[in-house]
SEROVEX-116433 format. One record per residue (C-alpha): residue number from 1; x, y, z. Coordinates in steps of 0.25 Angstrom, whole numbers, plus 2048, in hexadecimal, padded with zeros to 3 digits. Example, Ala and Ser with C-alpha at 12.3 -4.5 7.8 and 13.67 -1.06 7.14 Angstrom:
SEROVEX-116433
{1,{831,7EE,81F}}
{2,{837,7FC,81D}}
END
This chain:
SEROVEX-116433
{1,{0BB,87D,467}}
{2,{0CA,87E,465}}
{3,{0C7,88A,45C}}
{4,{0BF,890,467}}
{5,{0CA,88E,471}}
{6,{0D4,893,467}}
{7,{0CC,8A0,465}}
{8,{0CA,8A2,474}}
{9,{0D9,8A0,476}}
{10,{0DD,8AA,46B}}
{11,{0D3,8B5,46F}}
{12,{0D8,8B4,47E}}
{13,{0E6,8B5,47A}}
{14,{0E4,8C1,471}}
{15,{0DB,8C9,47B}}
{16,{0DE,8C3,488}}
{17,{0E9,8CC,48D}}
{18,{0DF,8D8,48C}}
{19,{0D7,8D1,497}}
{20,{0DD,8D5,4A4}}
{21,{0E3,8E3,49F}}
{22,{0D8,8EB,4A6}}
{23,{0D0,8F0,49A}}
{24,{0C2,8E9,49A}}
{25,{0BD,8F1,48E}}
{26,{0C8,8EC,486}}
{27,{0C7,8DE,48C}}
{28,{0B8,8DD,487}}
{29,{0BB,8E2,479}}
{30,{0C6,8D8,477}}
{31,{0BD,8CD,47D}}
{32,{0B2,8D1,473}}
{33,{0BC,8D0,468}}
{34,{0BF,8C2,46B}}
{35,{0B3,8BF,463}}
{36,{0A8,8B4,463}}
{37,{0B2,8A9,461}}
{38,{0BB,8AD,46C}}
{39,{0AF,8AF,476}}
{40,{0A9,8A1,471}}
{41,{0B6,89A,474}}
{42,{0B7,8A0,482}}
{43,{0A9,89C,485}}
{44,{0AB,88E,480}}
{45,{0B8,88C,487}}
{46,{0B1,88F,494}}
{47,{0A6,885,492}}
{48,{0B0,87B,48E}}
{49,{0B9,87D,49A}}
{50,{0AC,87F,4A4}}
{51,{0B0,88C,4A7}}
{52,{0A7,896,4AF}}
{53,{0AB,8A5,4AF}}
{54,{0A8,8AA,4BD}}
{55,{0AE,8B8,4BB}}
{56,{0B7,8BF,4B2}}
{57,{0C0,8CB,4B3}}
{58,{0C5,8CF,4A5}}
{59,{0CD,8DB,4AA}}
{60,{0D5,8D1,4B3}}
{61,{0D7,8C6,4A8}}
{62,{0D0,8BD,4B2}}
{63,{0C4,8B5,4B3}}
{64,{0BE,8AA,4BC}}
{65,{0BA,89D,4B7}}
{66,{0B3,891,4BD}}
{67,{0B8,883,4B9}}
{68,{0AE,879,4BB}}
{69,{0A7,883,4C5}}
{70,{0B4,885,4CD}}
{71,{0B8,894,4CD}}
{72,{0C6,896,4C8}}
{73,{0CD,8A4,4C6}}
{74,{0D7,8A4,4BB}}
{75,{0DF,8B0,4B5}}
{76,{0E3,8AE,4A7}}
{77,{0EF,8B6,4A1}}
{78,{0EE,8B6,492}}
{79,{0F8,8B9,487}}
{80,{0F3,8C1,47B}}
{81,{0F8,8C1,46D}}
{82,{0FB,8D0,46E}}
{83,{104,8D1,461}}
{84,{0F9,8CB,459}}
{85,{0EF,8D6,45D}}
{86,{0F8,8E2,460}}
{87,{0F2,8E3,46E}}
{88,{0FA,8EC,477}}
{89,{0FC,8E4,483}}
{90,{10C,8E3,483}}
{91,{114,8D6,482}}
{92,{10F,8C8,484}}
{93,{111,8C4,493}}
{94,{11A,8B8,496}}
{95,{114,8AC,49C}}
{96,{111,8AF,4AA}}
{97,{11A,8AA,4B6}}
{98,{118,8A8,4C4}}
{99,{125,8A8,4CB}}
{100,{12D,89C,4C5}}
{101,{121,894,4C0}}
{102,{11A,896,4B3}}
{103,{10C,892,4B1}}
{104,{10B,885,4A8}}
{105,{10A,887,499}}
{106,{10B,896,49A}}
{107,{0FC,898,49D}}
{108,{0FB,8A1,4AA}}
{109,{0EF,89E,4B3}}
{110,{0EF,8A6,4C0}}
{111,{0E7,89E,4CA}}
{112,{0E1,8A7,4D4}}
{113,{0E6,8A4,4E3}}
{114,{0D8,8A8,4E9}}
{115,{0D1,89D,4E1}}
{116,{0DC,892,4E7}}
{117,{0DE,88C,4D8}}
{118,{0EA,884,4D6}}
{119,{0F0,87F,4C9}}
{120,{0F0,870,4C7}}
{121,{0FF,870,4C4}}
{122,{108,86C,4D0}}
{123,{116,871,4D1}}
{124,{11A,867,4DC}}
{125,{117,858,4D8}}
{126,{118,855,4E7}}
{127,{10A,85B,4E9}}
{128,{101,853,4F2}}
{129,{0F5,855,4E9}}
{130,{0F6,856,4DA}}
{131,{0EC,853,4CE}}
{132,{0F4,845,4CC}}
{133,{0F3,840,4DA}}
{134,{0E9,840,4E5}}
{135,{0EC,847,4F2}}
{136,{0ED,83A,4FA}}
{137,{0F7,834,4F1}}
{138,{106,834,4F2}}
{139,{10F,83B,4E9}}
{140,{111,833,4DC}}
{141,{11C,839,4D3}}
{142,{116,830,4C8}}
{143,{10A,83A,4C7}}
{144,{10E,847,4CC}}
{145,{11A,84F,4C7}}
{146,{11B,847,4BB}}
{147,{10E,84C,4B5}}
{148,{113,85B,4B4}}
{149,{110,85B,4A5}}
{150,{112,86A,4A3}}
{151,{11E,86E,4AB}}
{152,{12C,868,4A8}}
{153,{132,86E,4B5}}
{154,{127,868,4BE}}
{155,{129,85A,4B7}}
{156,{138,85C,4B8}}
{157,{138,85F,4C7}}
{158,{130,852,4C9}}
{159,{13A,84A,4C0}}
{160,{147,850,4C6}}
{161,{147,85E,4CC}}
{162,{157,85E,4CA}}
{163,{154,85D,4BB}}
{164,{14D,865,4B0}}
{165,{145,85A,4AA}}
{166,{13E,85E,49D}}
{167,{133,856,496}}
{168,{137,852,488}}
{169,{12D,856,47D}}
{170,{127,848,47D}}
{171,{121,84B,48B}}
{172,{117,855,484}}
{173,{112,84C,479}}
{174,{104,848,478}}
{175,{0FE,843,46B}}
{176,{0F0,83E,470}}
{177,{0E7,83A,464}}
{178,{0DA,839,46B}}
{179,{0D1,839,45F}}
{180,{0D8,82E,458}}
{181,{0D9,826,465}}
{182,{0CA,827,467}}
{183,{0C6,824,459}}
{184,{0C9,816,45B}}
{185,{0BD,80C,45C}}
{186,{0BE,804,469}}
{187,{0B2,7FC,46A}}
{188,{0B1,7F8,45B}}
{189,{0C0,7F5,45B}}
{190,{0BE,7E9,464}}
{191,{0C6,7EF,46F}}
{192,{0CD,7E5,478}}
{193,{0D3,7E6,486}}
{194,{0E2,7E1,485}}
{195,{0E6,7E4,494}}
{196,{0EA,7EF,49E}}
{197,{0F6,7F4,4A5}}
{198,{0F8,7FC,4B1}}
{199,{0F0,807,4AD}}
{200,{0EB,805,49F}}
{201,{0E3,7FB,497}}
{202,{0E5,7F7,489}}
{203,{0DB,7F3,47D}}
{204,{0DC,7EF,46F}}
{205,{0D4,7F5,464}}
{206,{0D3,7F3,455}}
{207,{0D5,7FE,44C}}
{208,{0D1,7FF,43E}}
{209,{0DD,801,435}}
{210,{0DC,800,426}}
{211,{0D4,7F3,423}}
{212,{0D8,7EC,430}}
{213,{0D7,7EE,43F}}
{214,{0E4,7F2,447}}
{215,{0E5,7EF,456}}
{216,{0E8,7FA,460}}
{217,{0EB,7FB,46E}}
{218,{0E3,805,477}}
{219,{0E9,808,485}}
{220,{0E0,810,48E}}
{221,{0E1,812,49D}}
{222,{0D9,80A,4A7}}
{223,{0CC,80F,4AB}}
{224,{0D0,80E,4B9}}
{225,{0DC,818,4B7}}
{226,{0DA,827,4B9}}
{227,{0DA,831,4AE}}
{228,{0E6,838,4B4}}
{229,{0F2,840,4AF}}
{230,{0FC,835,4B2}}
{231,{0F4,82B,4A9}}
{232,{0F2,835,49E}}
{233,{102,837,49E}}
{234,{104,828,49E}}
{235,{0FC,826,492}}
{236,{101,832,48B}}
{237,{110,82D,48E}}
{238,{10D,81F,488}}
{239,{107,826,47B}}
{240,{112,830,47A}}
{241,{11E,826,47B}}
{242,{117,81D,471}}
{243,{115,829,468}}
{244,{124,82E,469}}
{245,{129,820,466}}
{246,{11F,81C,45B}}
{247,{12A,81B,451}}
{248,{130,80F,458}}
{249,{12B,801,455}}
{250,{12E,7FD,464}}
{251,{123,806,46A}}
{252,{115,803,469}}
{253,{10D,80B,45F}}
{254,{103,816,464}}
{255,{0F7,81A,45C}}
{256,{0EF,823,465}}
{257,{0EF,829,473}}
{258,{0E4,831,47A}}
{259,{0E3,834,489}}
{260,{0E5,827,491}}
{261,{0E5,81E,485}}
{262,{0EF,819,47A}}
{263,{0EC,812,46D}}
{264,{0F8,809,469}}
{265,{0FD,7FD,461}}
{266,{0F7,7F0,464}}
{267,{101,7E5,467}}
{268,{0FB,7D7,463}}
{269,{106,7CF,46A}}
{270,{106,7D6,477}}
{271,{111,7D8,481}}
{272,{11D,7CF,484}}
{273,{11A,7CD,493}}
{274,{114,7BF,492}}
{275,{11F,7BB,489}}
{276,{12A,7BF,493}}
{277,{123,7BC,4A0}}
{278,{11A,7AF,49E}}
{279,{116,7AE,4AD}}
{280,{113,7B8,4B7}}
{281,{122,7BC,4B8}}
{282,{124,7B7,4C6}}
{283,{12B,7AB,4CC}}
{284,{133,7A7,4D9}}
{285,{140,7AD,4DA}}
{286,{148,7A0,4D9}}
{287,{13E,799,4CF}}
{288,{149,795,4C6}}
{289,{154,791,4D0}}
{290,{156,783,4C9}}
{291,{155,788,4BB}}
{292,{153,795,4B4}}
{293,{145,796,4AF}}
{294,{142,7A3,4A7}}
{295,{132,7A5,4A8}}
{296,{131,7A8,499}}
{297,{134,7A0,48C}}
{298,{13B,7AB,485}}
{299,{148,7A7,47F}}
{300,{155,7AF,480}}
{301,{153,7B6,473}}
{302,{145,7B9,475}}
{303,{149,7C0,482}}
{304,{154,7C8,47C}}
{305,{14B,7CD,470}}
{306,{140,7D1,479}}
{307,{14A,7D9,482}}
{308,{14F,7E0,476}}
{309,{141,7E3,471}}
{310,{13D,7E9,47E}}
{311,{14A,7F1,47F}}
{312,{149,7F7,471}}
{313,{13B,7FC,475}}
{314,{141,803,482}}
{315,{14C,809,479}}
{316,{141,810,470}}
{317,{13D,818,47D}}
{318,{14A,81B,483}}
{319,{150,81F,476}}
{320,{145,828,471}}
{321,{14A,834,46A}}
{322,{143,83E,473}}
{323,{149,839,480}}
{324,{148,82B,487}}
{325,{13B,826,48B}}
{326,{13A,81D,497}}
{327,{12F,812,496}}
{328,{12E,810,4A5}}
{329,{126,804,4A4}}
{330,{12E,7F9,49D}}
{331,{128,7EB,49F}}
{332,{124,7DF,496}}
{333,{116,7E3,493}}
{334,{11B,7EF,48C}}
{335,{121,7E8,481}}
{336,{118,7E2,476}}
{337,{11A,7DB,469}}
{338,{117,7E2,45C}}
{339,{10D,7DD,452}}
{340,{118,7D8,449}}
{341,{11E,7D1,455}}
{342,{12B,7D7,451}}
{343,{12F,7E0,45D}}
{344,{12A,7E4,46B}}
{345,{124,7F2,46D}}
{346,{125,7F9,47A}}
{347,{117,7FE,47F}}
{348,{111,807,48B}}
{349,{118,814,48D}}
{350,{10F,81A,497}}
{351,{11A,81B,4A2}}
{352,{124,81F,498}}
{353,{12C,82C,49B}}
{354,{132,836,491}}
{355,{13E,83A,49A}}
{356,{13F,849,49D}}
{357,{14C,850,499}}
{358,{155,859,4A1}}
{359,{15B,864,497}}
{360,{166,868,4A1}}
{361,{16C,85B,4A3}}
{362,{167,855,495}}
{363,{162,849,49C}}
{364,{155,842,49E}}
{365,{14F,843,4AB}}
{366,{14B,837,4B3}}
{367,{13D,836,4B9}}
{368,{134,82F,4C3}}
{369,{127,827,4C0}}
{370,{123,823,4CE}}
{371,{127,815,4D5}}
{372,{127,80A,4CB}}
{373,{11C,7FF,4CB}}
{374,{11D,7F1,4C7}}
{375,{12A,7E8,4C7}}
{376,{130,7EC,4BA}}
{377,{136,7F9,4BE}}
{378,{144,7FF,4C2}}
{379,{14A,802,4CF}}
{380,{149,811,4CD}}
{381,{13A,810,4C9}}
{382,{136,808,4D6}}
{383,{13E,813,4DD}}
{384,{137,81F,4D6}}
{385,{144,823,4D1}}
{386,{149,82B,4C6}}
{387,{147,824,4B9}}
{388,{14C,824,4AA}}
{389,{14C,81A,49F}}
{390,{154,810,4A6}}
{391,{147,80B,4AE}}
{392,{143,805,4A1}}
{393,{150,7FD,4A0}}
{394,{14D,7F7,4AE}}
{395,{13F,7F3,4A9}}
{396,{145,7ED,49D}}
{397,{14E,7E5,4A5}}
{398,{142,7DF,4AC}}
{399,{13C,7DC,49E}}
{400,{148,7D4,49A}}
{401,{148,7CD,4A8}}
{402,{13A,7C8,4A5}}
{403,{140,7C4,497}}
{404,{14B,7BC,49E}}
{405,{143,7B6,4A9}}
{406,{135,7B6,4A5}}
{407,{132,7BC,4B3}}
{408,{12F,7CA,4B9}}
{409,{13B,7D2,4BF}}
{410,{13D,7CD,4CD}}
{411,{133,7C2,4CA}}
{412,{133,7BD,4D8}}
{413,{12C,7C9,4DF}}
{414,{121,7D2,4DD}}
{415,{121,7E1,4D9}}
{416,{124,7E7,4E6}}
{417,{12F,7DD,4E8}}
{418,{135,7E1,4DA}}
{419,{134,7F0,4DE}}
{420,{13C,7EE,4EB}}
{421,{146,7E5,4E5}}
{422,{149,7EE,4D9}}
{423,{14A,7FA,4E1}}
{424,{154,7F3,4EA}}
{425,{15D,7F0,4DE}}
{426,{159,7E2,4DB}}
{427,{157,7DD,4CD}}
{428,{14F,7D1,4C7}}
{429,{157,7C4,4C9}}
{430,{15E,7BF,4BC}}
{431,{162,7B1,4BC}}
{432,{170,7AF,4B8}}
{433,{16D,7A2,4B1}}
{434,{166,7AB,4A6}}
{435,{175,7B0,4A3}}
{436,{178,7A2,49E}}
{437,{16B,79D,499}}
{438,{16C,7A5,48B}}
{439,{174,7B0,485}}
{440,{167,7B8,483}}
{441,{162,7B7,492}}
{442,{170,7BA,496}}
{443,{170,7C7,48E}}
{444,{162,7CA,493}}
{445,{166,7C8,4A2}}
{446,{173,7D1,4A1}}
{447,{16B,7DC,49B}}
{448,{160,7DA,4A6}}
{449,{16A,7DC,4B1}}
{450,{16F,7E9,4AA}}
{451,{161,7EF,4A9}}
{452,{15E,7EC,4B8}}
{453,{169,7F5,4BD}}
{454,{164,7FD,4C9}}
{455,{169,80A,4C5}}
{456,{162,80E,4B8}}
{457,{16F,815,4B2}}
{458,{176,807,4B3}}
{459,{16B,801,4AA}}
{460,{16E,801,49B}}
{461,{167,809,491}}
{462,{15C,803,488}}
{463,{165,805,47C}}
{464,{170,7FD,483}}
{465,{165,7F2,486}}
{466,{160,7F2,478}}
{467,{16F,7F1,473}}
{468,{172,7E6,47D}}
{469,{165,7DE,479}}
{470,{167,7E0,46A}}
{471,{175,7DA,46B}}
{472,{170,7CE,473}}
{473,{164,7CB,46A}}
{474,{16E,7CC,45E}}
{475,{176,7C1,464}}
{476,{16A,7B9,467}}
{477,{163,7B8,45A}}
{478,{168,7B0,44F}}
{479,{169,7B6,440}}
{480,{15B,7B0,43D}}
{481,{154,7B6,449}}
{482,{14E,7C4,44C}}
{483,{148,7CB,457}}
{484,{13B,7CB,44F}}
{485,{13B,7BC,44F}}
{486,{13D,7BB,45D}}
{487,{131,7C4,460}}
{488,{128,7BD,457}}
{489,{12C,7B0,45D}}
{490,{128,7B5,46A}}
{491,{11B,7BA,466}}
{492,{118,7AC,461}}
{493,{119,7A8,46F}}
{494,{10D,7AF,474}}
END
């Protein structure tokens, strides 16, 4: 089929310019010269695309087609390979232009006004009706202008009309290996349901490897979720970030990606959330008035080591050579202990952002992702403000707060209460008694305060956080102790 398409494409490129030059005899002679392969390719394409030719005027370079029985008039402008055949048709035309707007991809399709046909690409993301949103739904910038995949200018205007924000090459990467992905046996492999997140479910499958069985994880979208462009992009981004960072031992390994599913490394020891928050994460505001009572049984050394492991995972994203990658969803469940129990790996990149770049100012462009949900987010996320990698620093502060106290941020209120308080500039209460309880908890408390700065520019970079924590861990551990010893002891607590 690919050969037929190719043959058809080549013939049209060679002879298409003649069609429409007002010489019917020459037109039919050239069409006859296309040969059986070209004609067969043309017919096959019509069948495949469900096209019904209603009328044809070859002297005008125009024909009317019916797509799924709906007539649509289209005018094609073809570009010939004149030099190869020495056809006397003048210079090759440039891509056609209407005013200041080029048609996408250089393919010019002239839709006739009398048929009231519109292109399904909107130049104004505030349109009340797009293919991403039903007419009765309100504007949601998480689903509209963001998804202009094929035009940097439109996406740039959505991000910030005062900047020229261009996508970096990673935005166009797509390495789906669907054949390999679907070759995996599911039923015979003893597939096991592991759990579900906000929009995906996770399964474990056994994969035959050499003489043994290797476990893998399959993450697929909930059956209740729409097969929609935003979900495809979330999954693609998860896969692309994992693939770009595959050389790092601190990010999860990806084995396959197709459509709305990902096949990846299986984590035998799970995530660290239950180690850090042993209860429900909530308590009365003055629950420890009489005596300081951390709600987990982690030692100061364990808290510091876990904090450093989490920070080093984020540093891999923020320090990516192609430009900073924002994780955009830093929480405790995103960190999992590797098979050897020697380090934490960071997981789940579906909300990640390759930041756009302004070539004029030589700076990365901030972005929006819709008003944040949950109780782990920064003030600028809850306000739907302009975001950069410093949102990960705030969320890391929440993780470290949970390490310190064993509780959720602002543990005395619900999610709505957290949102309102954070937007007002309030932060989670850090009991001053932690400053004297141990040197490790003092170091952690001081760092949390810096991560909770309201202005993102006042927060430390992840590299400053890593440096600070490495020094604190070095001062905490004895010569006989190592970070791996601490992690393996923690795994034994499970």
